[in-house]
C-alpha positions as CSV (number, residue, x, y, z in Angstrom):
1,M,-16.5,-17.1,6.8
2,K,-13.2,-16.0,5.9
3,T,-12.1,-12.8,7.8
4,P,-8.8,-11.5,6.3
5,N,-6.8,-8.9,8.2
6,H,-7.5,-5.4,7.0
7,M,-5.2,-2.2,7.6
8,D,-6.8,0.2,10.1
9,L,-7.0,3.2,7.9
10,G,-8.1,5.5,10.7
11,A,-5.4,4.4,13.1
12,T,-2.8,4.7,10.2
13,L,-3.9,8.3,9.4
14,E,-3.7,9.4,13.2
15,Q,-0.2,7.9,13.3
16,S,0.9,9.5,10.1
17,R,1.3,13.0,11.6
18,S,1.9,14.5,8.2
19,G,1.2,13.9,4.6
20,L,3.8,11.0,4.7
21,R,3.4,7.9,6.2
22,D,6.0,6.6,8.8
23,S,7.9,4.5,6.3
24,H,8.2,7.3,3.6
25,R,9.3,9.6,6.7
26,R,11.9,7.4,7.7
27,S,13.2,7.0,3.8
28,L,13.0,10.7,3.4
29,M,15.0,11.3,6.7
30,R,17.7,9.0,5.7
31,L,18.0,10.9,2.5
32,L,18.2,14.4,4.3
33,F,20.7,13.1,6.8
34,A,23.0,11.7,3.9
35,V,22.6,14.8,1.7
36,T,23.1,17.1,4.9
37,G,25.9,15.2,6.2
38,G,27.7,15.6,2.7
39,A,26.9,19.4,2.4
40,L,28.3,20.0,5.9
41,V,31.6,18.6,4.7
42,V,31.7,20.7,1.9
43,F,30.9,23.7,3.9
44,A,33.5,22.8,6.6
45,C,36.2,23.0,4.1
46,L,34.9,26.5,2.8
47,Q,34.6,27.7,6.6
48,I,38.3,26.7,7.0
49,L,39.2,28.6,4.2
50,N,37.4,31.8,5.4
51,G,39.2,31.2,9.0
52,F,36.0,29.9,10.9
53,W,37.7,26.9,12.4
54,W,35.1,26.5,15.1
55,V,32.3,26.7,12.8
56,A,34.0,24.0,10.6
57,A,34.7,21.7,13.6
58,G,31.0,22.0,14.6
59,E,30.0,21.2,10.8
60,L,32.2,18.1,11.0
61,V,31.0,16.6,14.1
62,A,27.4,17.4,12.9
63,S,28.2,15.6,9.7
64,A,29.5,12.5,11.5
65,S,26.3,12.4,13.7
66,L,24.2,12.7,10.6
67,F,25.9,9.8,8.7
68,F,25.4,7.7,12.1
69,G,21.9,8.7,11.8
70,V,21.5,7.3,8.2
71,W,22.1,3.8,9.6
72,R,20.3,4.3,13.1
73,L,17.1,5.6,11.3
74,Q,16.6,2.1,9.6
75,V,16.0,0.3,13.2
76,T,14.9,3.0,15.6
77,D,11.6,3.2,17.1
78,L,12.0,7.0,18.1
79,L,11.7,8.2,14.6
80,Q,9.7,11.4,15.8
81,Q,12.4,12.2,18.4
82,W,15.0,11.9,15.3
83,I,12.9,14.3,13.2
84,Y,12.5,16.8,16.1
85,G,16.5,16.8,17.0
86,Y,17.3,17.2,13.3
87,L,15.1,20.0,12.5
88,V,15.9,21.9,15.6
89,L,19.4,21.4,15.1
90,L,19.2,22.4,11.5
91,F,17.0,25.4,11.9
92,S,19.7,26.5,14.7
93,F,22.3,26.2,12.3
94,F,20.4,28.4,9.8
95,L,20.2,31.1,12.5
96,I,24.1,30.5,13.3
97,I,25.2,31.1,9.7
98,M,23.1,34.3,9.4
99,V,24.8,36.0,12.6
100,L,28.3,35.5,11.5
101,P,30.1,38.7,10.8
102,E,30.7,38.0,7.2
103,A,27.3,36.3,6.6
104,S,26.3,36.3,2.9
105,V,22.8,37.7,2.2
106,S,22.1,34.5,0.3
107,A,22.2,32.9,3.7
108,F,18.8,34.3,4.7
109,V,17.2,32.3,1.9
110,W,17.2,29.3,4.1
111,I,14.3,31.0,6.3
112,L,12.1,30.0,3.5
113,M,13.0,26.3,3.7
114,I,12.0,26.1,7.5
115,P,8.2,25.8,6.9
116,V,8.8,23.4,4.0
117,L,10.7,20.9,6.1
118,A,8.7,21.4,9.4
119,Y,5.2,20.7,7.6
120,L,6.5,18.1,5.4
121,L,7.8,16.1,8.3
122,L,5.7,17.0,11.3
123,G,2.2,18.1,9.7
124,K,0.0,21.1,10.2
125,H,-0.1,21.8,13.8
126,E,3.4,20.7,15.0
127,G,5.1,22.0,11.9
128,M,3.7,25.5,12.5
129,I,4.5,25.4,16.2
130,L,8.2,24.4,15.3
131,S,8.7,26.6,12.4
132,L,7.1,30.0,13.4
133,P,9.7,30.9,16.0
134,F,12.6,30.2,13.9
135,M,11.3,32.2,11.2
136,L,10.4,35.2,13.3
137,V,14.1,35.0,14.8
138,G,15.3,34.8,11.4
139,A,13.6,37.7,10.2
140,F,14.7,39.8,13.0
141,I,18.5,38.8,12.4
142,Y,17.9,40.0,8.9
143,Y,16.6,43.2,10.0
144,R,19.6,43.8,12.1
145,H,21.9,42.7,9.1
146,L,20.5,45.1,6.7
147,G,21.3,48.0,9.2
148,D,19.5,51.4,8.6
149,V,16.2,50.5,6.9
150,G,15.5,54.2,6.2
151,S,16.4,54.0,2.4
152,A,13.9,52.7,0.0
153,R,16.3,50.1,-1.2
154,V,16.9,48.4,2.2
155,M,13.2,48.6,3.0
156,I,12.6,46.8,-0.3
157,D,15.0,44.0,0.4
158,L,13.4,43.6,4.2
159,L,9.9,43.5,2.8
160,N,10.8,41.0,0.1
161,L,11.9,38.6,2.6
162,L,9.2,39.3,4.9
163,L,6.6,38.8,2.1
164,C,8.2,35.4,1.1
165,A,8.3,34.2,4.4
166,V,4.6,35.1,5.2
167,L,3.4,33.6,1.8
168,M,5.5,30.3,2.3
169,L,4.2,29.8,5.9
170,T,0.7,30.6,4.8
171,F,0.9,28.3,1.5
172,M,2.2,25.4,3.7
173,H,-0.4,25.7,6.3
174,V,-3.5,26.1,3.8
175,Y,-2.0,23.3,1.8
176,E,-1.6,20.9,4.8
177,Q,-5.0,21.8,6.0
178,R,-6.8,20.9,2.7
179,R,-4.6,17.7,2.2
180,E,-5.7,16.6,5.8
181,E,-9.4,17.1,4.8
182,S,-9.0,15.4,1.6
183,E,-7.3,12.6,3.2
184,Q,-9.8,12.1,5.9
185,R,-12.7,12.1,3.4
186,L,-10.9,9.4,1.5
187,V,-10.4,7.4,4.6
188,D,-14.2,8.0,5.7
189,M,-15.1,7.0,2.1
190,A,-13.0,3.7,2.2
191,Q,-14.4,2.8,5.7
192,T,-18.0,3.6,5.3
193,D,-20.8,1.6,3.4
194,A,-22.1,4.2,1.0
195,L,-25.8,3.2,1.2
196,T,-26.4,2.8,4.9
197,G,-23.7,5.1,6.3
198,L,-22.4,2.2,8.6
199,A,-19.0,1.0,8.8
200,N,-18.1,-1.5,6.0
201,R,-16.7,-5.0,6.1
202,S,-13.1,-3.7,6.4
203,S,-13.8,-1.1,9.0
204,F,-15.8,-3.6,11.2
205,Q,-13.0,-6.1,10.9
206,S,-10.5,-3.6,12.4
207,T,-12.9,-2.5,15.0
208,L,-13.3,-6.1,16.0
209,N,-9.5,-7.0,15.9
210,R,-8.9,-3.6,18.1
211,T,-11.9,-4.7,20.5
212,I,-10.3,-8.1,21.1
213,A,-6.9,-6.7,22.0
214,E,-8.7,-4.0,24.3
215,C,-10.6,-6.9,26.0
216,D,-7.8,-9.0,26.4
217,R,-6.0,-6.5,28.4
218,S,-8.9,-5.5,30.5
219,G,-10.6,-8.9,31.0
220,T,-13.8,-7.8,29.9
221,E,-16.2,-9.9,27.7
222,F,-18.1,-8.8,24.5
223,A,-20.3,-10.5,22.0
224,L,-20.2,-10.4,18.4
225,V,-23.4,-10.8,16.6
226,I,-24.1,-11.6,12.7
227,M,-27.5,-10.6,11.6
228,D,-29.1,-11.6,8.4
229,I,-32.4,-10.1,6.7
230,D,-34.8,-13.1,6.3
231,H,-35.9,-13.8,2.7
232,F,-34.6,-10.2,1.6
233,K,-34.3,-11.4,-2.0
234,L,-38.1,-11.5,-2.0
235,V,-38.2,-7.9,-1.4
236,N,-35.8,-7.0,-4.2
237,D,-37.7,-9.4,-6.6
238,T,-41.1,-8.0,-5.9
239,L,-40.6,-4.4,-5.4
240,G,-37.5,-3.7,-6.8
241,H,-34.0,-2.8,-5.7
242,E,-34.9,0.7,-4.8
243,A,-37.3,-0.7,-2.0
244,G,-34.5,-3.2,-0.9
245,D,-32.3,-0.1,-0.5
246,M,-34.8,1.5,1.8
247,V,-35.0,-1.6,3.8
248,L,-31.3,-1.8,4.4
249,Q,-31.2,2.0,5.3
250,S,-34.0,1.5,7.7
251,I,-32.4,-1.5,9.1
252,G,-29.0,0.4,9.5
253,Q,-30.9,3.1,11.3
254,R,-32.5,1.0,13.8
255,L,-29.3,-0.7,14.6
256,T,-27.6,2.5,15.4
257,E,-30.6,4.1,17.4
258,R,-30.7,1.1,19.7
259,L,-27.0,0.0,20.4
260,R,-25.1,1.9,23.0
261,A,-22.2,4.5,22.2
262,T,-19.7,1.8,23.3
263,D,-21.1,-0.7,20.6
264,S,-20.2,-1.0,16.9
265,V,-22.2,-2.0,14.0
266,G,-21.3,-2.4,10.3
267,R,-22.7,-3.7,7.0
268,L,-20.6,-6.9,6.1
269,G,-22.1,-7.2,2.7
270,G,-25.6,-7.6,1.0
271,E,-28.2,-8.1,3.8
272,E,-25.6,-9.1,6.3
273,F,-24.8,-6.8,9.3
274,G,-22.1,-7.1,12.2
275,L,-22.7,-5.9,15.6
276,I,-20.0,-5.8,18.6
277,L,-21.6,-5.4,22.1
278,R,-19.0,-4.3,24.6
279,D,-18.9,-5.5,28.3
280,V,-21.9,-7.7,28.1
281,K,-22.5,-11.2,29.4
282,S,-24.0,-13.8,27.2
283,G,-27.5,-13.7,28.7
284,V,-27.6,-9.9,28.6
285,A,-26.5,-10.0,24.8
286,F,-29.5,-12.5,24.1
287,E,-31.9,-10.0,25.7
288,L,-30.4,-7.0,23.8
289,I,-30.5,-8.6,20.5
290,D,-33.8,-10.2,21.0
291,E,-35.3,-6.8,21.9
292,L,-33.6,-5.4,18.4
293,R,-35.1,-8.5,16.7
294,Q,-38.4,-7.5,17.9
295,R,-38.3,-3.7,16.9
296,I,-37.2,-5.0,13.2
297,A,-40.3,-7.3,13.2
298,D,-42.6,-4.7,14.4
299,C,-41.6,-2.0,11.9
300,Q,-43.6,-1.4,8.7
301,L,-42.0,0.6,6.1
302,P,-44.2,2.5,3.7
303,Y,-43.2,2.2,0.0
304,G,-45.8,3.6,-2.4
305,E,-49.0,1.8,-1.4
306,A,-47.0,-1.1,0.0
307,R,-46.1,-1.6,3.6
308,I,-42.8,-3.7,3.9
309,R,-42.3,-5.8,7.0
310,V,-39.2,-8.0,7.3
311,T,-37.6,-10.0,9.9
312,A,-34.2,-10.9,10.8
313,S,-32.1,-13.7,12.0
314,F,-29.2,-13.3,14.5
315,G,-26.0,-15.5,15.5
316,I,-24.0,-14.5,18.5
317,A,-20.6,-15.6,19.5
318,Q,-19.1,-14.8,23.0
319,W,-15.6,-13.8,23.5
320,P,-13.6,-15.5,25.0
321,E,-16.1,-18.5,25.3
322,H,-16.6,-19.1,21.8
323,G,-13.0,-18.1,20.6
324,R,-10.3,-15.7,21.3
325,S,-9.5,-14.7,17.6
326,A,-11.6,-12.7,15.1
327,E,-11.9,-15.8,12.9
328,A,-13.1,-18.2,15.5
329,L,-15.7,-15.7,16.7
330,F,-17.0,-15.0,13.0
331,R,-17.1,-18.7,12.4
332,M,-19.2,-19.5,15.8
333,A,-21.3,-16.5,15.2
334,D,-22.2,-17.6,11.6
335,R,-23.1,-21.1,13.0
336,G,-25.4,-19.5,15.1
337,L,-26.9,-17.7,12.4
338,Y,-27.5,-20.8,10.3
339,T,-28.8,-22.6,13.4
340,G,-31.3,-19.9,13.7
341,K,-32.4,-19.9,10.1
342,R,-32.9,-23.7,10.1
343,A,-35.1,-23.4,13.4
344,G,-37.6,-21.2,11.3
345,R,-35.7,-17.7,11.1
346,N,-36.9,-14.3,13.1
347,C,-34.9,-15.5,16.0
348,V,-31.4,-15.1,18.1
349,A,-29.1,-18.4,18.3
350,R,-25.9,-19.4,19.5
351,A,-23.5,-22.0,17.8
352,D,-24.1,-24.1,20.9
353,G,-27.6,-24.5,20.0
354,A,-29.4,-22.1,22.4
355,R,-31.8,-20.0,20.7
356,L,-34.3,-17.6,21.5
357,T,-37.5,-17.1,19.2
358,P,-40.8,-15.3,19.9
359,A,-42.6,-18.4,20.8
360,Q,-40.2,-20.4,22.5
361,G,-38.2,-18.0,24.8
362,I,-34.7,-19.4,25.5
363,S,-34.4,-23.0,24.6
364,A,-31.7,-25.4,24.2
365,G,-30.9,-27.8,21.1
366,R,-28.1,-28.8,18.8
367,A,-28.0,-27.8,15.2
368,G,-28.4,-30.6,12.8
């Protein structure tokens, strides 16, 4: 069985932090660094003309640091720290230009940019935590800048900025919340089998790869089990696909009911399922799966006037005994599955020929 590597969408979503993947955030940060660095050079020249030499010097130093960052962001593993450093310094710079003695009223429009950048680069939670304090300080500076707010004109100026700031923050927060929910639904759909609600093949493969890495670090064992419903085509041919779907859903429910919280189960396609049993020895895995085999064989599913009974065959591969890679484990579990089918079906078997059947108990033999 070919088992290509699949992207772990759940882990990717968790690591993205915002609506942008890390690769996109890296590219955007490089662009922001370059644009901000160039803009600071222009502003530094203007500050020199205005007589603010200390501000101009700070802007030139910051500009040089930003141009260095354009190069550094290509290779750094500390992307999140670079983003935080950039945003904190940029937002602090916004506040500094607001408190200058001859600050322009237009400088206060930068308050509205704070939530946009914070939410875009950091996501909902971290974006709000970082942007809210800076926006409050900026609003207070604007209030002090206006002076006497007793007149209607000044009050209108203050309320305009406050209202726009609140609306901008609220809009970004609601938008980011809805985006996260929508993205999570898409990821769930991409990782879930629509019929049974189990993990699909791609998600199961990601879980298997993750399990191998974790067990390799901890030195624990696990078993990979491939299960196939015996003569499933007969159910579809005689009773129809609706009956077949009911059987698959019933099997999926029994698998999830019997397995432990640490185990994993997925539908690999058609009537084939995969199971990962964590922290089990080979003999224990045999016993658990044979109990599951018996539960499936004993189940009678009502369908109209008919009673549907099916059996299943199982192939087991033990990590690391039968292989240390996902491909090797799938291959060995598949070999065990077809060993069991050739032995009469409705049994549990391993690639080395050991099998457990209702009548035989544990026996040893070689697949022909």
